C-alpha positions in Angstrom: 195.4 7.6 8.0 194.9 8.9 11.5 193.9 6.5 14.3 190.2 6.7 15.2 189.3 9.0 18.1 187.6 7.8 21.3 183.9 8.4 21.5 184.5 11.3 23.9 187.1 13.0 21.7 185.0 12.5 18.6 182.0 14.2 20.3 184.2 17.0 21.6 185.9 17.5 18.2 182.5 17.5 16.4 181.1 20.1 18.8 184.2 22.3 18.3 183.9 22.0 14.6 180.3 23.0 14.6 181.0 26.0 17.0 183.8 27.2 14.7 181.6 26.8 11.6 178.8 28.9 13.3 181.4 31.6 14.2 182.7 31.7 10.7 179.2 31.9 9.2 178.2 34.8 11.6 181.3 36.7 10.6 180.8 36.1 6.9 177.2 37.3 7.2 178.4 40.5 9.0 181.0 41.1 6.3 178.4 40.5 3.5 176.0 43.0 5.0 178.6 45.5 6.2 178.4 49.1 4.9 181.8 48.9 3.4 181.0 45.8 1.3 177.6 47.2 0.2 179.3 50.5 -0.7 181.9 48.8 -2.9 179.5 46.2 -4.4 176.9 48.8 -5.3 179.2 51.5 -6.8 180.6 52.0 -10.3 184.2 51.9 -9.1 187.3 53.3 -10.8 191.0 53.4 -10.3 192.7 51.9 -7.3 189.5 51.0 -5.6 188.2 49.1 -8.6 191.4 47.0 -8.8 191.4 46.2 -5.1 187.7 45.4 -5.0 187.8 43.3 -8.1 190.4 41.1 -6.4 188.5 41.2 -3.1 185.2 40.4 -4.8 186.7 37.4 -6.5 188.1 36.3 -3.1 184.7 36.8 -1.5 183.0 34.5 -4.1 185.7 31.9 -3.5 185.4 32.3 0.2 181.6 31.5 0.1 182.3 28.5 -2.1 184.9 27.2 0.3 182.5 27.8 3.2 179.7 25.9 1.6 182.0 23.0 0.8 183.4 23.1 4.3 179.9 23.3 5.8 178.9 20.1 4.0 181.6 18.3 5.8 180.8 19.9 9.2 177.1 19.0 8.8 178.1 15.4 8.1 180.3 15.4 11.2 177.3 16.8 13.2 175.0 14.1 11.8 177.5 11.3 12.8 178.1 12.8 16.2 174.4 12.8 17.0 174.4 9.0 16.7 177.7 8.3 18.5 175.9 7.2 21.6 174.2 4.4 19.7 177.0 4.3 17.1 179.8 2.1 16.1 183.4 2.4 15.5 182.7 3.0 11.8 181.0 6.3 12.6 183.9 7.4 14.8 186.4 6.5 12.2 184.4 8.5 9.6 184.4 11.5 12.0 188.1 11.2 12.5 188.6 11.0 8.7 186.4 14.0 8.0 188.0 16.2 10.7 191.6 15.3 9.9 191.7 14.2 6.3 191.2 15.9 3.0 187.5 15.9 3.2 186.6 19.4 1.8 186.1 19.2 -2.0 186.7 22.5 -3.8 185.9 23.1 -7.4 188.9 24.7 -9.1 189.2 26.5 -12.4 191.5 24.9 -14.9 195.0 26.3 -15.0 196.5 27.5 -18.3 197.9 24.5 -20.3 201.5 25.7 -19.8 201.0 25.6 -16.0 198.6 22.6 -15.7 199.7 19.3 -14.3 198.8 16.1 -16.1 196.9 14.7 -13.2 195.0 17.9 -12.4 191.3 17.7 -12.3 188.3 20.0 -11.9 188.3 19.7 -8.1 190.7 19.4 -5.2 190.3 17.9 -1.7 191.7 19.8 1.3 191.4 19.3 5.1 189.1 21.2 7.3 192.1 23.0 8.8 193.3 24.0 5.4 189.9 25.3 4.4 189.6 27.3 7.6 193.1 28.7 7.1 192.3 29.7 3.5 189.0 31.4 4.6 190.8 33.3 7.4 193.3 34.6 4.9 190.6 35.6 2.4 188.4 37.1 5.1 191.3 39.3 6.3 192.0 40.6 2.8 188.4 41.3 2.0 187.7 42.8 5.4 190.7 45.1 5.1 189.4 46.5 1.7 185.8 46.9 3.0 186.9 48.4 6.3 189.2 50.9 4.7 186.5 52.0 2.3 184.0 52.4 5.1 186.5 54.2 7.4 187.3 56.7 4.6 183.6 57.2 3.9 182.9 57.9 7.5 185.8 60.3 7.8 184.8 62.4 4.8 181.1 62.0 4.0 179.9 64.1 6.9 182.3 66.9 6.0 181.1 66.8 2.4 177.5 67.0 3.6 178.3 69.9 5.9 180.2 71.8 3.1 177.3 71.2 0.7 174.8 72.5 3.2 176.9 75.6 3.9 177.3 76.2 0.2 173.5 75.8 -0.4 172.7 78.3 2.3 175.3 80.8 1.0 173.9 80.6 -2.5 170.3 81.1 -1.2 171.5 84.1 0.8 173.4 85.4 -2.3 170.4 85.2 -4.6 170.2 88.4 -6.6 173.5 89.8 -5.4 175.0 89.5 -8.9 178.6 89.6 -7.6 181.2 88.3 -10.1 183.7 87.4 -7.5 181.2 85.5 -5.4 179.8 83.7 -8.4 183.4 82.5 -9.2 183.9 81.4 -5.6 180.7 79.4 -5.7 181.7 77.8 -9.0 185.1 76.7 -7.7 183.6 75.4 -4.5 180.9 73.5 -6.3 183.5 72.0 -8.6 185.7 70.9 -5.7 182.7 69.5 -3.9 181.6 67.5 -6.9 185.0 66.2 -7.6 185.6 65.1 -4.0 182.1 63.5 -3.8 182.6 61.7 -7.0 186.0 60.3 -5.8 184.4 59.2 -2.6 181.7 57.4 -4.4 183.8 55.7 -7.1 187.4 55.5 -5.8 187.3 56.0 -2.0 190.5 54.2 -1.4 192.4 56.8 -3.4 191.5 59.2 -0.5 193.0 57.1 2.3 194.3 55.9 4.5 191.7 57.0 7.0 193.0 58.5 10.2 196.0 60.0 8.5 195.8 63.8 8.8 198.0 64.1 5.7 195.9 61.9 3.5 194.5 63.3 0.2 190.9 63.1 1.3 191.3 65.1 4.4 193.5 67.6 2.7 190.9 68.0 -0.1 188.1 68.3 2.5 190.1 71.0 4.4 190.6 73.0 1.2 186.9 72.7 0.3 185.8 73.8 3.8 188.1 76.8 3.5 186.6 77.8 0.1 183.1 77.3 1.4 183.8 79.4 4.5 185.2 82.2 2.3 182.1 82.0 0.0 179.8 82.0 3.0 181.6 85.0 4.6 181.5 87.0 1.4 177.8 86.1 0.7 176.9 87.2 4.3 178.9 90.4 4.0 177.3 91.3 0.6 173.9 90.4 1.9 174.5 92.7 4.9 175.6 95.5 2.5 172.5 95.0 0.4 170.3 95.0 3.5 171.9 98.2 4.8 172.1 100.0 1.4 168.7 101.5 1.5 169.1 102.8 5.0 172.6 104.2 4.4 171.6 105.8 1.1 168.7 107.5 2.8 170.9 108.6 5.7 173.7 110.0 3.5 171.1 111.7 1.3 169.7 113.5 4.3 173.2 114.3 5.5 174.1 115.9 2.2 171.0 118.0 2.5 172.0 119.0 6.0 175.5 119.8 4.9 174.1 122.0 2.0 171.9 123.8 4.5 174.8 124.2 6.9 176.9 125.7 4.1 174.1 128.1 3.2 173.8 129.2 6.9 177.6 129.6 7.1 177.6 131.7 3.9 174.8 133.9 5.2 176.7 134.4 8.5 179.8 135.3 6.7 177.9 137.7 4.5 176.4 139.4 7.5 179.8 139.7 9.2 181.4 140.9 6.0 179.0 143.9 6.0 180.0 144.8 9.6 183.6 143.6 9.9 186.7 143.7 7.8 188.9 140.7 8.3 191.9 140.1 6.0 192.3 136.5 7.5 188.8 135.4 6.2 189.0 132.6 3.6 186.5 131.8 0.9 184.2 128.9 2.0 184.0 126.1 -0.6 180.5 124.8 -1.2 179.4 121.1 -1.0 180.5 120.7 -4.6 179.6 117.3 -6.2 178.1 115.6 -3.1 174.6 115.7 -4.5 175.9 114.2 -7.8 177.7 111.4 -5.9 174.4 110.6 -4.1 172.9 110.0 -7.5 175.7 107.6 -8.3 174.8 105.5 -5.2 171.4 104.7 -6.8 173.1 103.6 -10.0 175.5 101.3 -8.1 172.6 99.9 -6.2 170.6 99.2 -9.4 173.6 97.5 -10.8 174.0 95.3 -7.7 177.6 96.5 -7.3 177.4 96.1 -3.5 181.1 96.2 -2.6 181.6 99.3 -4.7 178.5 100.8 -3.3 179.6 100.1 0.3 183.0 101.7 -0.3 181.5 104.8 -2.0 179.0 105.1 0.9 181.7 105.0 3.5 183.8 107.6 1.7 180.8 109.8 1.1 179.7 109.5 4.7 183.1 110.7 5.9 183.2 113.6 3.4 179.7 114.7 4.3 180.5 114.6 8.0 183.7 116.6 7.5 181.8 119.1 5.4 179.1 119.5 8.1 181.8 120.2 10.7 183.6 122.6 8.4 180.4 124.7 7.7 179.4 124.6 11.4 182.9 125.8 12.3 182.8 128.5 9.7 179.4 129.8 10.9 180.7 129.7 14.5 183.8 131.6 13.5 181.8 134.3 11.7 179.5 134.7 14.7 182.5 134.8 16.9 183.8 137.8 15.1 180.7 139.8 15.8 180.9 138.6 19.4 184.5 139.8 19.5 183.5 143.2 18.3 180.7 143.4 20.8 183.1 142.3 23.5 185.5 145.0 22.6 182.7 147.6 22.6 181.8 146.6 26.2 185.5 146.6 27.2 185.9 150.1 25.7 182.9 151.4 27.7 184.1 149.7 30.9 187.5 151.4 30.7 185.8 154.7 29.9 183.9 154.4 33.2 187.1 153.5 34.9 188.8 156.6 33.5 185.9 158.7 34.8 186.3 157.1 38.2 189.9 158.0 38.2 189.0 161.7 37.4 190.2 161.6 33.8 186.9 162.0 32.1 188.2 165.3 30.5 191.7 164.0 29.7 192.2 165.1 26.1 194.7 162.3 25.2 192.4 159.7 26.6 189.4 161.2 24.8 191.3 161.0 21.5 192.2 157.4 22.1 188.6 156.6 23.1 187.1 158.3 20.1 189.5 156.6 17.8 188.6 153.1 19.1 184.9 154.0 19.3 184.8 155.2 15.7 186.5 151.9 14.6 184.1 149.7 16.6 180.9 151.6 15.5 181.9 152.0 11.8 180.8 149.4 9.3 182.7 147.5 8.1 184.8 147.4 11.2 188.5 146.6 10.8 188.6 144.2 13.7 192.3 144.0 13.9 192.9 147.7 13.9 190.0 148.2 16.4 191.5 145.6 18.7 194.8 147.5 18.7 193.0 150.9 19.3 191.1 149.4 22.3 194.3 147.9 23.7 195.9 151.4 23.5 193.1 153.0 25.3 193.0 150.2 27.9 196.7 150.6 28.5 196.4 154.4 28.8 193.7 154.1 31.4 195.7 151.5 33.4 198.6 153.9 33.6 196.4 156.5 35.4 196.6 154.5 38.6 200.3 153.7 38.3 203.4 155.6 39.5 203.2 159.3 38.5 199.5 158.9 37.5 196.3 160.4 39.1 195.2 158.9 42.3 
């Protein structure tokens, strides 16, 4: 048995024991009300987390039982210390015994008969120091389990909330789109979200450890975020296509009508030219063909909510219609240019006739024949534009030679 303390040491030891007990109690209350502990205690756990929490929960119960028994001893020490000033050696001796001897009585569960000692009873007495050591060990184990669960929750829960909100928004945006691929994307993302959320709620420790970028929870969350982002992107794109569909269909319908009108104008120009000019290089002008029929197809795709197919068909049709409009405009311009070319040659022929007269060759028989030949070609319908160009060139050359060596001056 330890020798009794002095009054001063007994008072100091009692104060230290009470301070330590208060610290232990405060930390136990923090643990008991911590989010991690409440998360584990209030969930229907499975797997690894259930195994670890079952063990930690039993430790927590034992920890509180030990603390209560330990507190009884500390309370008695505090009671005795309060009377030390008026006390006796017996009180100091009792304080010494309580603080240093086996004073904390713990109730113990009976061991199996094969492991039980003959003298074993339903309780065991340990020292305050042993009780504190046992509580520290249990507290560390329980805190590690609760802290790990809380850390994993904090690391993943916000990401799940964000992914769920993004998915909800995308599904609202996609209402009525009726896109098979998008529906499948939503289904897979929802399944992944539900699975990860269920694991976080029932077996969070299977997603750890927190802070490790390669842990299963963060990898699953990253995969989920990617799937949600892809679904959001597709929903946004399809919604944009749906919103633009009416405007684009109206625009391409008007463009087809414009192309058809341009074709009719080009055909009319070619027919006018064909009466006046013969041109072996002229090619038949293909009409707008099935453009109008394809416009009707757009409406059927829209009614069937086949937005991606509709967008692709619109893009292709817009390009074809634009190309057709340019082709018909060019054809009309080419036809009008032929008439312009004929008129230009008429003017050129008359200009060189005036030049010949100025050179004194108005009565030149050879020039007159060349002129008449070119004139007849240019003023005969239909005019062979190629032959006429050759005749004008011959007359032009003949006139130009008048002023050259050996010609009239």
